[in-house]
Every structure is written in C-alpha cells, then in structure tokens.
ROSENU-45284 format. One record per atom (N, C-alpha, C, O, CB): residue in three letters; x, y, z. Coordinates in steps of 0.05 Angstrom, whole numbers, plus 5000, padded with zeros to 4 digits. Glycine has a CB too. Layout:
ALAXYZ/...
This chain:
MET585072111525/MET585671881543/MET583671891567/MET583072111577/MET588571891554/ASP582671661575/ASP580771651596/ASP581971751622/ASP584271711628/ASP579671371600/ARG580271891638/ARG581172001663/ARG579871851686/ARG577571761683/ARG580672301665/PHE581271821708/PHE580171711732/PHE578871941747/PHE580272071764/PHE582271561750/ASP576372001743/ASP575172241753/ASP572772181771/ASP572471951780/ASP574272421730/ASP571072381775/ASP568772351793/ASP566872131784/ASP565372021801/ASP567372611796/GLN566872061759/GLN565071851749/GLN565571591763/GLN563771431768/GLN565271821719/HIS568171541769/HIS568971291782/HIS568571301813/HIS568371101826/HIS571871221776/ARG568471551823/ARG568471581852/ARG565771611864/ARG565371551888/ARG570171811860/MET563771701849/MET561271781861/MET558971581858/MET556771641865/MET560472031850/LYS559571341848/LYS557471141847/LYS556671051874/LYS558271041893/LYS558370891830/GLU554070981877/GLU553070881902/GLU554270611908/GLU554570441890/GLU549970861902/VAL555070571933/VAL556370321941/VAL554370111949/VAL552870161968/VAL558470371963/PRO554269881936/PRO552469661945/PRO553569531970/PRO555969461971/PRO552069461922/MET551869491990/MET552869382015/MET551669102021/MET550969042043/MET552069572038/GLU551568942000/GLU550368672004/GLU552668472008/GLU554968522001/GLU548668591980/GLY551968252020/GLY553868032023/GLY555268042050/GLY556168252059/GLY555868042001/VAL555567812063/VAL556967802089/VAL559867872086/VAL561067982105/VAL556567532101/SER561067802063/SER563967872060/SER564368172060/SER566468272067/SER564967752034/PHE562268332052/PHE562368622053/PHE560768732077/PHE561268952086/PHE561468742027/GLY558768582086/GLY557268662109/GLY554268692104/GLY553468812084/GLY558268922119/ILE552568582122/ILE549768612120/ILE548668802141/ILE546368882139/ILE548368342122/ASN550268882160/ASN549569092179/ASN552169182192/ASN554269062188/ASN547568982201/PRO552069402207/PRO554569512219/PRO556169312235/PRO558669322235/PRO553969752235/PHE554869122249/PHE556368932265/PHE557968742248/PHE560168662255/PHE554468772283/VAL556868672225/VAL558168472207/VAL560168602188/VAL561768462176/VAL556068312192/TRP559968862185/TRP561868982166/TRP564768932174/TRP566468882156/TRP561369282165/GLY565368942199/GLY568168912208/GLY569369192212/GLY568269392203/GLY569768752188/ILE571669192225/ILE572869442232/ILE573969592208/ILE574469832210/ILE575169402252/TYR574269462185/TYR575469602163/TYR573669822151/TYR574569982135/TYR576169402141/ASN571169822159/ASN569370042150/ASN569070262171/ASN567470452167/ASN566669922144/LEU570670252192/LEU570470462213/LEU572170702207/LEU571770912219/LEU571170342240/ILE574070672189/ILE575970882184/ILE574871062162/ILE574270972140/ILE578770772175/ASP574571322168/ASP573571512149/ASP575971642135/ASP577971712148/ASP571771722162/GLY575771682109/GLY577971802095/GLY579771592084/GLY578871382073/GLY579571992113/GLY582371632085/GLY584271442075/GLY586371572057/GLY585671772043/GLY582871222059/ILE588771472057/ILE590971592042/ILE590271592012/ILE590471791998/ILE593571452047/LEU589671352002/LEU589171321973/LEU586771491964/LEU586771611943/LEU588671031966/ARG584671491980/ARG582271641974/ARG582971941972/ARG581972081954/ARG580071601995/ALA584572041990/ALA585372321990/ALA586972391965/ALA586572601952/ALA586972402015/VAL588772211957/VAL590372251934/VAL588672261909/VAL589072441891/VAL592472031931/LEU586772081907/LEU584972081883/LEU583172321882/LEU582472411860/LEU583371821883/GLN582372421905/GLN580572651905/GLN581972911897/GLN580673091886/GLN579272671932/HIS584472931903/HIS585873181899/HIS587773181876/HIS589273381871/HIS587373251924/ASN587672971860/ASN589472951836/ASN587872831813/ASN585972691817/ASN591972801843/THR588872881789/THR587672761766/THR589472551754/THR591872601749/THR587072981745/PHE588472311750/PHE590072091740/PHE588671971715/PHE586271971713/PHE590371871762/THR590371861698/THR589271701676/THR588571431688/THR589371361711/THR591371671653/GLU587071271673/GLU586271011683/GLU588770831688/GLU588870691708/GLU584470871663/ASN590670851671/ASN593170691674/ASN594670781699/ASN595770611714/ASN594870711650/GLN594871041703/GLN596271141727/GLN594771061753/GLN596070981772/GLN596471451726/ALA592171061752/ALA590670981776/ALA591070681781/ALA591270601804/ALA587671041772/ALA591170521760/ALA591670231763/ALA594370181775/ALA594570011793/ALA591370091736/VAL596370331767/VAL599070301778/VAL599070381808/VAL600270241824/VAL601170471763/LEU597670591814/LEU597470691842/LEU596170481859/LEU597070421881/LEU595870951843/PHE593970361850/PHE592670151865/PHE594469911869/PHE594669791890/PHE590070061851/GLY595969831847/GLY597769611849/GLY599969651869/GLY600669471884/GLY598969551822/VAL601069901870/VAL603169961889/VAL602069941918/VAL603469841935/VAL604270241884/CYS599670041922/CYS598470031948/CYS597969741957/CYS598469671980/CYS595770191949/PHE596969581939/PHE596669291946/PHE599269161953/PHE599469011972/PHE595269141922/PHE601369221937/PHE603969101942/PHE605069191969/PHE606169021984/PHE605969181920/LEU604869451976/LEU605869552001/LEU604369422025/LEU605569362045/LEU605669852002/CYS601669402022/CYS600069272043/CYS600968982047/CYS601168892070/CYS597069282036/ALA601468842025/ALA602268562028/ALA604968532041/ALA605368372059/ALA602368432000/VAL606968702033/VAL609668682044/VAL609668762073/VAL610868622090/VAL611568862028/LEU608368982080/LEU608269072108/LEU606868872125/LEU607668822148/LEU606869342110/SER604668752115/SER603268552131/SER604968302136/SER604868192158/SER600668472116/TYR606468222116/TYR608267992119/TYR610368052140/TYR610967882157/TYR609567922093/LEU611468292140/LEU613568362160/LEU612368372188/LEU613668282207/LEU614868632152/ILE609968492190/ILE608668492217/ILE608068212226/ILE608468142249/ILE606068662216/GLY607068042208/GLY606567772215/GLY608967612223/GLY608767422239/GLY605167632192/SER611267692213/SER613767552219/SER614767602248/SER616667472257/SER615967632200/ILE613567802261/ILE614267852289/ILE612767652306/ILE610367682311/ILE613668142298/ASN614167442316/ASN612867222330/ASN612767282360/ASN614867292373/ASN614266962325/CYS610367312371/CYS610067382399/CYS610967152418/CYS611967212440/CYS607167452405/ALA610666902410/ALA611566682426/ALA614666702430/ALA615666652452/ALA610766412414/LEU616066762409/LEU618966792410/LEU619767032427/LEU621567012444/LEU620166812383/VAL618367252423/VAL618967492438/VAL618567452468/VAL620267522484/VAL617167722429/ILE616367322476/ILE615667282504/ILE617667072516/ILE618667122538/ILE612867182507/SER618266862502/SER620066652513/SER622866762517/SER624166702536/SER620066412495/ARG623766932499/ARG626467042501/ARG626567272521/ARG628567302535/ARG627367142473/LEU624467442521/LEU624467672539/LEU624167602568/LEU625467712585/LEU622367862530/PHE622267422574/PHE621667362602/PHE622967102612/PHE623367072636/PHE618667332604/TYR623566922594/TYR624666662603/TYR627466602592/TYR628666402598/TYR622866432595/HIS628466782575/HIS631166762564/HIS631566492550/HIS633666372552/HIS633266802585/GLU629466402537/GLU629566142522/GLU628266182495/GLU626866382489/GLU628065922538/ASP628765992478/ASP627365982452/ASP625165772454/ASP625765532457/ASP629365912428/VAL622665852452/VAL620465672455/VAL620565442435/VAL619365232439/VAL617765812454/ARG621865492412/ARG622065282392/ARG623965052400/ARG623964842387/ARG623065402366/GLU625465102421/GLU627164892432/GLU625864742455/GLU627064572468/GLU629865002442/LYS623264812460/LYS621864692482/LYS619364542472/LYS618364612450/LYS620964902503/GLY618464342486/GLY615964202480/GLY615864102452/GLY617663962442/GLY613764392485/SER613764182438/SER613264092410/SER615064232390/SER615264142367/SER610464122403/GLY616364452399/GLY618064602380/GLY616564802364/GLY617764942347/GLY619464412362/ASN613964832369/ASN612365022354/ASN612265292368/ASN611965312393/ASN609464922350/ALA612565502353/ALA612565782364/ALA609765882365/ALA609066072350/ALA614465962348/GLY608065772382/GLY605365852383/GLY604265842412/GLY605665762430/GLY603665672366/ALA601765932415/ALA600665952442/ALA600365692457/ALA600665682481/ALA597966092440/THR599765472442/THR599365212455/THR601965122468/THR601965022490/THR598365002435/ASN604165142453/ASN606765062464/ASN607665242487/ASN608865152506/ASN608865062442/VAL606965502485/VAL607565682507/VAL605965612531/VAL607065622554/VAL606965972498/LEU603465532528/LEU601765442551/LEU603065202564/LEU603165192589/LEU598965372541/ARG603965012549/ARG605064772561/ARG607664822576/ARG608264682595/ARG605564562539/ASN609165022567/ASN611865062579/ASN612065292598/ASN613765292616/ASN613765092557/TYR610365502594/TYR610665742610/TYR608165822625/TYR608266012641/TYR611565972593/GLY605965682620/GLY603565742635/GLY601465912621/GLY601866002598/GLY604265872661/LYS599265962635/LYS596966092623/LYS597466382616/LYS596566482595/LYS594566062641/LYS598766532635/LYS599166812630/LYS600766862605/LYS600067032588/LYS600566942654/ALA602966722602/ALA604666752578/ALA603166672553/ALA603466792532/ALA607266582581/ALA601466462556/ALA599966372532/ALA597866572524/ALA597466622500/ALA598566102539/ILE596566702543/ILE594566912537/ILE595867142524/ILE594867252504/ILE593067002563/LEU598167232534/LEU599667452521/LEU600467382493/LEU600267542475/LEU602167522538/THR601367132489/THR602067042462/THR599667042444/THR599767132421/THR603266762463/LEU597466942454/LEU594966922438/LEU593967202429/LEU593267252406/LEU592766782454/LEU593967382448/LEU593067652442/LEU594967802424/LEU594167942405/LEU592767812468/GLY597567772429/GLY599567902412/GLY599467802383/GLY599467962364/GLY602367852423/ASP599467532380/ASP599367422353/ASP596667492339/ASP596667542315/ASP599667122354/GLY594567502354/GLY591967572343/GLY591767862334/GLY590667932314/GLY589767512362/PHE592968042351/PHE592868322345/PHE594268392319/PHE593668592306/PHE594068482368/LYS596268232312/LYS597768282287/LYS595868292263/LYS595968472246/LYS599868072282/GLY594068102262/GLY592168082240/GLY590368332239/GLY589768442218/GLY590567832241/VAL589368412263/VAL587668642264/VAL589168892256/VAL588069062241/VAL586568682293/LEU591668922264/LEU593269152257/LEU593669172227/LEU593469392216/LEU596069132271/CYS594268952214/CYS594668952185/CYS592169042170/CYS592269182150/CYS595568682176/ILE589868952180/ILE587269032168/ILE586769332172/ILE585769462154/ILE584968862179/LEU587469432195/LEU587169712201/LEU588969882183/LEU588170092173/LEU587769772230/ILE591369782178/ILE593269932160/ILE592169932132/ILE592170142119/ILE596069792161/ALA591169702122/ALA589969702096/ALA587569892094/ALA587170022073/ALA589169412088/SER585969902115/SER583670082116/SER584570372115/SER583370542101/SER581970032140/ALA586770432129/ALA587770702130/ALA588870792102/ALA588671022095/ALA589970732151/VAL589870602087/VAL590970662061/VAL588670712041/VAL588670912027/VAL592670432050/PHE586670542041/PHE584470562022/PHE582170732031/PHE580770852015/PHE583470292014/GLY581670742058/GLY579670912069/GLY576870802066/GLY576370602052/GLY579771182056/ALA574970932080/ALA572170852078/ALA571170892050/ALA571771092038/ALA570371002098/PRO569770692039/PRO568970712011/PRO566870922005/PRO564870952020/PRO567970442001/GLU567271061983/GLU565171251973/GLU564371181945/GLU562671311933/GLU566171541975/SER565570971934/SER564870881907/SER565070581907/SER566370451923/SER566671001885/GLU563770461887/GLU563770171884/GLU566570061880/GLU567369861891/GLU561970081862/MET568170201864/MET570870111857/MET572670131882/MET574169941887/MET571970271834/LEU572570361896/LEU574270391920/LEU573470181941/LEU575170071955/LEU574070671931/TYR570870131943/TYR569869941963/TYR570969661956/TYR571969521973/TYR566769931963/PHE570869591931/PHE571969331921/PHE574869301928/PHE575669101939/PHE571469301891/HIS576469511922/HIS579369491927/HIS579969491957/HIS581869361966/HIS580769721913/GLN578469651972/GLN578969662001/GLN578569392014/GLN580269302030/GLN577069862014/VAL576369262008/VAL575769002020/VAL577868792012/VAL578768632029/VAL572968902012/HIS578568791986/HIS580568601977/HIS583368651990/HIS584868471996/HIS580868611947/ALA583968911994/ALA586468972008/ALA586568872036/ALA588568782046/ALA586969282007/CYS584268882050/CYS584068792077/CYS584468482079/CYS585968382096/CYS581368862090/TYR583168342061/TYR583568052060/TYR586367972051/TYR587467782062/TYR581467922041/LEU587468112032/LEU590168062024/LEU592168102047/LEU593967942051/LEU590968242000/SER591768322062/SER593468382085/SER593268162106/SER595268082118/SER592768652097/ALA590868062111/ALA590467852130/ALA591967602122/ALA593267472139/ALA587467782133/PHE591867532096/PHE593267292087/PHE596267322090/PHE597567132100/PHE592567242058/PHE597367542082/PHE600267572084/PHE601167602113/PHE603467532119/PHE601167822068/CYS599567692131/CYS600267702159/CYS600467422170/CYS602267352185/CYS598167862175/VAL598467252163/VAL598566972172/VAL600966822159/VAL602266662172/VAL595966822165/LEU601566882134/LEU603866772120/LEU606366842135/LEU608166672138/LEU603966862091/GLY606667092143/GLY608967182158/GLY609267042185/GLY611466982194/GLY608867472162/HIS606966982198/HIS607066842223/HIS607966552219/HIS609466452236/HIS604266852236/VAL607066422198/VAL607766142193/VAL610566122183/VAL612065942191/VAL605766022173/LEU611366302165/LEU614066292153/LEU615366562157/LEU615666722138/LEU613966222123/PRO616266622182/PRO617366892188/PRO620166932178/PRO621966762182/PRO617266942218/CYS620667152164/CYS623267212154/CYS625267282176/CYS627667262173/CYS623167442134/PHE624267372200/PHE625967452222/PHE626867212238/PHE628667242255/PHE624567642239/SER625666972234/SER626266742251/SER626966502234/SER626266272241/SER623866682269/LYS628366542212/LYS629266332194/LYS626866162184/LYS627165922180/LYS631266152209/PHE624666292181/PHE622266162169/PHE621165932186/PHE619965742176/PHE622866062141/ARG621665952213/ARG620665752232/ARG618765902250/ARG619566012271/ARG622965612248/GLY616165892244/GLY614266042260/GLY612165862272/GLY612665632278/GLY612866242243/GLY609765972276/GLY607565832289/GLY605665722268/GLY606265692244/GLY606166002308/LYS603265662277/LYS601265542260/LYS599365742247/LYS597865682228/LYS599565342276/GLY599365992258/GLY597766202245/GLY594866212254/GLY593266362243/GLY597766172217/VAL594066052274/VAL591266032282/VAL590266292295/VAL588166402288/VAL590765792300/ALA591766382315/ALA590966622330/ALA590866862311/ALA588967032313/ALA592866682353/THR592766892294/THR592867112275/THR590467102256/THR589267312251/THR595467112260/MET589966872246/MET587666832228/MET585066892242/MET583267012231/MET587666552215/ALA584866792267/ALA582366812282/ALA581567102287/ALA579267182282/ALA582566672309/LEU583467262296/LEU582867552301/LEU582467702276/LEU580967902275/LEU585167672318/ALA583767622254/ALA583267742228/ALA580467692219/ALA579067872209/ALA585267642207/ILE579467442223/ILE576767382216/ILE574767542233/ILE572767632224/ILE576167082220/LEU575467572259/LEU573767742277/LEU573568022266/LEU571368142267/LEU574867742305/ALA575768132257/ALA575768402246/ALA574268422220/ALA572868622215/ALA578668502242/LEU574368212204/LEU573168222177/LEU570168132178/LEU568468252165/LEU574668052158/ASN569667912193/ASN566967792193/ASN566267702221/ASN566467462227/ASN566867552173/PRO565467882239/PRO564867812267/PRO562767582269/PRO563067412287/PRO563868052282/LEU560767582253/LEU558767382254/LEU559867102247/LEU559366912261/LEU556367442235/ILE561467092226/ILE562666842218/ILE564766752239/ILE565066512245/ILE564066862191/PHE566166942252/PHE567966872273/PHE566566742296/PHE567566542307/PHE569467132283/ALA564266842303/ALA562666722325/ALA561966432319/ALA562066252336/ALA560166882331/ILE561166382294/ILE560466112286/ILE562865922287/ILE562665702297/ILE559266112257/LEU565066012276/LEU567565852276/LEU568565812304/LEU569665592310/LEU569665982259/LEU568366012322/LEU569265982349/LEU567565762364/LEU568765602378/LEU568966242365/ALA564965762359/ALA563265552371/ALA564065282361/ALA564165092376/ALA560365612365/LEU564665262335/LEU565565002324/LEU568164912335/LEU568564682342/LEU565765032293/PHE570065102338/PHE572665042349/PHE572464942378/PHE573664742385/PHE574465292348/VAL570965092395/VAL570665012423/VAL569364742425/VAL570264582442/VAL568965222438/ALA567364682409/ALA566064422410/ALA567964202403/ALA567963992416/ALA563564422392/LEU569464232382/LEU571364022373/LEU573563982394/LEU574263752399/LEU572564092346/VAL574664192404/VAL576764162424/VAL575764042450/VAL577063872462/VAL578064442431/ALA573264112458/ALA572064002482/ALA571663702479/ALA571963552498/ALA569464142488/MET570863612455/MET570363332451/MET572963162446/MET573162942455/MET568563292427/SER574863282432/SER577163132424/SER579663192440/SER581463022441/SER577763182395/LYS579763432453/LYS582163532467/LYS584463582448/LYS586763622457/LYS582963322488/TYR583863592422/TYR585963652402/TYR585563942392/TYR583664002377/TYR585863452378/VAL587264122401/VAL587064402392/VAL587564412362/VAL586264572347/VAL589064582407/SER589464252352/SER590164252324/SER587764172306/SER587364282285/SER592564072319/LEU586163982316/LEU583863892300/LEU581764112298/LEU580764172276/LEU582663642313/GLY581164242321/GLY579264462320/GLY580264692303/GLY578664822289/GLY578764562348/SER582864742303/SER584064962287/SER583764902258/SER582965082242/SER586965002295/VAL584464662249/VAL584464592221/VAL581564592210/VAL580964702189/VAL585764322216/VAL579764472225/VAL576964462216/VAL575764742214/VAL574364802195/VAL575264292236/GLY576364912234/GLY575365182233/GLY576465342209/GLY575065482196/GLY576065332259/ALA579065302204/ALA580365442182/ALA579165352155/ALA578765522137/ALA583365392182/MET578665102152/MET577565002127/MET574665062123/MET573665082101/MET578064702125/PHE573165102145/PHE570365172143/PHE569965462138/PHE567865552129/PHE568965092169/TYR572065622142/TYR571765912138/TYR570865982110/TYR568866122106/TYR574366052145/PRO572365902089/PRO571465972062/PRO568765852055/PRO567165972040/PRO573465872042/VAL568065622066/VAL565465492061/VAL563265662072/VAL561265712058/VAL565365202073/ILE563465742097/ILE561465902110/ILE561266182097/ILE559066282093/ILE561965932140/LEU563566292091/LEU563566552077/LEU562066542051/LEU560366722045/LEU566366652073/HIS562566342035/HIS561266312009/HIS558266252013/HIS556666351998/HIS562566081993/SER557566102033/SER554766032038/SER553166282045/SER550966322034/SER554565832060/PHE554266452062/PHE552866692070/PHE552666892046/PHE550667022042/PHE554266832093/ASP554866902031/ASP554767072007/ASP552566981988/ASP551167141976/ASP557467081993/SER552366721984/SER550366611966/SER547566671975/SER545766731959/SER550766301963/MET547166652001/MET544466712012/MET543767002008/MET541367072006/MET544366642042/GLU545767182008/GLU545267462004/GLU545167531974/GLU544567761967/GLU547467622017/GLY545567331957/GLY545367381928/GLY547767521916/GLY547667641895/GLY543067541922/SER550067511930/SER552567631920/SER554667421914/SER554467201924/SER553667841941/SER556567491898/SER558667301890/SER561367451888/SER562067541867/SER557967171863/HIS562767451911/HIS565267591912/HIS567467381913/HIS568467311934/HIS565467781937/TYR568167281889/TYR569967041888/TYR572767111897/TYR574166941907/TYR569966931860/GLY573667361893/GLY576267441901/GLY576667411931/GLY578667311941/GLY576967721892/VAL574667511946/VAL574767491975/VAL574667201984/VAL576067122002/VAL572367641988/GLY572967031970/GLY572866751977/GLY575566611971/GLY576266431986/GLY570766621961/LEU576966701951/LEU579566591945/LEU581566641967/LEU583166471975/LEU580666691918/TYR581566891977/TYR583366952000/TYR582666782024/TYR584466682038/TYR583067252007/ALA580066742029/ALA579266582052/ALA580166292048/ALA581066162067/ALA576266592055/LEU579966192024/LEU580965922018/LEU583965892021/LEU584965702032/LEU580165831989/MET585366092012/MET588266092016/MET589066102045/MET590965962053/MET589566342001/LEU587666242061/LEU588166252090/LEU587665972102/LEU589365872117/LEU586266452104/GLY585465842095/GLY584865582105/GLY586965372097/GLY587865212113/GLY582165482095/LEU587865382072/LEU589865192062/LEU592565242075/LEU594065052080/LEU590165212031/LEU593265492081/LEU595765552094/LEU595765442123/LEU597765322131/LEU596165862095/VAL593565472137/VAL593465362164/VAL593465052163/VAL594664932180/VAL590865462179/LEU592064942143/LEU592164652140/LEU594964552135/LEU595764352147/LEU590264572116/TRP596464682118/TRP599264612112/TRP600964632137/TRP602664462142/TRP600364782090/ALA600564842153/ALA602064882177/ALA601564662198/ALA603364602215/ALA601465152190/HIS599264532196/HIS598564322215/HIS598964042204/HIS597963842215/HIS595664352224/ARG600364012182/ARG600663752170/ARG601863542188/ARG601063312188/ARG602263772144/GLY603863622204/GLY605063442223/GLY603163352245/GLY603063122253/GLY607463562236/ASN601463542255/ASN599463482275/ASN597463282265/ASN596663102279/ASN598063732284/LEU596663322240/LEU594563142228/LEU595662862225/LEU594262662230/LEU593663242201/LYS598262832218/LYS599462572217/LYS599462432244/LYS598962192246/LYS602262582205/ARG600062582265/ARG600162462292/ARG597362402302/ARG596962212318/ARG601562652311/ILE595362562294/ILE592562502302/ILE591762232290/ILE590562062304/ILE590662722293/THR592362192265/THR591661932252/THR593161702263/THR592161472263/THR592161952222/SER595561752273/SER597161532285/SER596661502315/SER597761312328/SER600161572280/GLY595161692327/GLY594561672355/GLY596761772373/GLY596661712397/GLY593861392362/THR598661922363/THR600862022379/THR600662322385/THR602462432398/THR603461962366/GLU598662452375/GLU598362742380/GLU597662792409/GLU596062662421/GLU596262862362/ARG598963002421/ARG598563072449/ARG595863212452/ARG595063372436/ARG600763252460/LYS594463142474/LYS591863262479/LYS592163492498/LYS593963502515/LYS589863052490/LEU590363692496/LEU590463932513/LEU589563862541/LEU587563722544/LEU588764152501/SER590963962561/SER590263922588/SER590964172604/SER593264272602/SER591563672600/PHE589164272621/PHE589764502638/PHE590564412665/PHE591064582683/PHE587264682639/SER590764152670/SER591664042695/SER594664082696/SER596164012678/SER590963742698/ARG595664192718/ARG598564262721/ARG600264012719/ARG602264002705/ARG599064402747/GLN599363802733/GLN600863552733/GLN600963432705/GLN603063342696/GLN599663352753/LYS598663432692/LYS598563312665/LYS600163492645/LYS601463382628/LYS595663292655/SER600063752649/SER601463922631/SER604463882634/SER605963882614/SER600864222637/GLU605463842659/GLU608263792663/GLU609063532649/GLU611263512637/GLU608963782692/THR607363322651/THR607963072638/THR608063102608/THR609762992594/THR605862862645/VAL606063252597/VAL606063302569/VAL608563452560/VAL609663392539/VAL603563462561/SER609363652577/SER611763802569/SER614163632569/SER615863662550/SER612164032589/GLU614463452588/GLU616763272588/GLU616763092564/GLU618863042551/GLU616863102614/ASN614462982558/ASN614262802534/ASN614862952509/ASN616262852491/ASN611462682533/ASP613863202506/ASP614363362482/ASP617263422479/ASP618363422457/ASP612663612483/THR618663482502/THR621463542501/THR623063302490/THR624863332474/THR622563622528/SER622263072499/SER623562832490/SER623062792460/SER624862712445/SER622662582505/ASP620562842452/ASP619862802424/ASP621263002406/ASP621962942383/ASP616862822420/ALA621563252416/ALA622763462400/ALA625563402393/ALA626663512374/ALA622563732414/ALA626863222408/ALA629663152402/ALA629862962378/ALA631962942367/ALA630863022426/SER627662832371/SER627762652348/SER627662802322/SER626563022321/SER625462452350/SER628762682302/SER628962822276/SER626162852263/SER625763042248/SER630762672257/ASP624462662268/ASP621762672256/ASP620262922264/ASP619163062247/ASP620162432264/HIS620262992290/HIS618863222300/HIS620363482293/HIS619163692291/HIS618463202329/SER622963462290/SER624463702282/SER623763792255/SER623664042250/SER627463642283/THR623063612237/THR622363692210/THR619463752207/THR618663892188/THR623163472190/GLN617763662225/GLN614863702222/GLN613763932238/GLN612364102228/GLN613363452229/ASP614463952264/ASP613264142282/ASP614464422280/ASP613064612287/ASP613364042309/ARG616864442271/ARG618264702273/ARG617964862247/ARG619365062244/ARG621064662279/GLN616264782230/GLN615764942206/GLN613565132210/GLN612865282192/GLN615264752182/
C-alpha cells in the first residue's frame, strides 16, 4: 500500500502566482508561521495515502467549523449591548455592521466594530496557518493556501449568518476586507482604492462594498493569469466570497435602484437626521425582511 512519506514532503515549492505570492509582501501572513500542527504530525508518523487524505479532510472541516463560529461573534452586537445596553439591530437600518454603528453610536464605536469584525478574518487565517504550517512541499503548500481561503469564506459566512444571533448578522465587508489584506495585500490595496473612489463619488458605502467584493475574484484571476498560474480552487473561494457579500447587500441594491438608499455622511446633524429616518424605516415590514439578514 502506498505510503505518505518523504517523497510527498520534500518537493520544491513553486512560489508563482499572486494567489500564492510573488514576493514576501504579497504572500500574506499565512506564510509567516513556521512549522504547523499537521506538518509535525506528518513528519513524525507514517500514514497511508488514504489515512493522510482523511487527516487533511478532518483539518479542513475543523478549520471551516471554527472559522464559522468565530465569524458568528458579531462585534457590532457586542459593542451595542456592552456599552449602550441596546441591540444595534433594533436601531437605524437594522444591520449589525459598522455603518449602522456609525450612524447610531458615533465614530469611536464604529472604528472598534470595524477593527473587531476585520480581525476575525485575520484570526481565522492565522489558525488555518497554524494547523497546516509553513509549506515545505508542493502538496502541503496547496492545502495550506486552500485552508486559509476556506477559513476566510466561513468566517464571513458566520458574520453574515451568525448562529449565535439567530442568523441575523452584518454584511461581511470588514471581515472580508481584512481577510483579503492578510491573503493578498497588493490586491487589497487595489480594492481599497476602488472602494474609496466609489464611496467618495456616490456616498453609498454599500455600492463600494459590493463592487469591491465582486472585483476581488476578477483581479485575483487576472494577476494569476499574468503570472502564468491557474489556481482555480482559490479563485472559486474568492468568487464565493464576492457572491456572499453581494447577497447580503441585496436590499441595499434594491434601494439604490429606487433612489431610497441612505448616503454616508460624517456631519453630525446629517447623521442624526439619517438615524431618525432609518429608525422610522426599520419599523416597516419591508426593511425588516431585507436589512436584518
């Protein structure tokens, strides 16, 4: 029976493609961890190919479940309940995200929410990296990168549909953004510039978020193609992330097309007006079914 031995572990690792990295800056934080739980297990034990496949599958499953649970911890809800003794989903637009926190509780609370929700994605990628470890073979490298992207997706899924909050979460933008920063810093910089430009021109945060999310798989694939690599699995995870964020913003997109979507304003007076209008809108059944998902 075939063994999972040094022949699988000692191949030189190809480092081409932006999804895997063209230089240390673009690699992302997932290549900073040396060692790894799975790598140590494989080095100190002898497995058949089938046993190794089961081990990899279990690790992928655990990374996905843990990432979903971490993503389900909604920082907007934690901050609103801890500091304001309210449920942010009962305020403004009803969305448990940084934009609604900004409108109702101010910039400091919004920044804390943004950083907290974003850090979740980074944490999940770090955990996946700790499980698989820095790659020393082509196969381990392949599985490590896919585990990181898988963890990022399930973390965003947990944020959008959290099991701890009756599946009423946020839009997943901050979590996805920091995950992209951890995975592809160069692509993050491009998407951030695109997001800022769109929001500055339209004042619609939701529009910039959706466009950025949908452009992520496109830019990722474009850079991979220029490098002569084709990592379709990674591109699929990126596409799933974009579609998830698009789905979470479906209500916002409908209001943009109808001209009823609220525009971002850092003016205190305007923000208060927006907050009052959103509170009135949140009482209607239409917004209850669209914004709170």
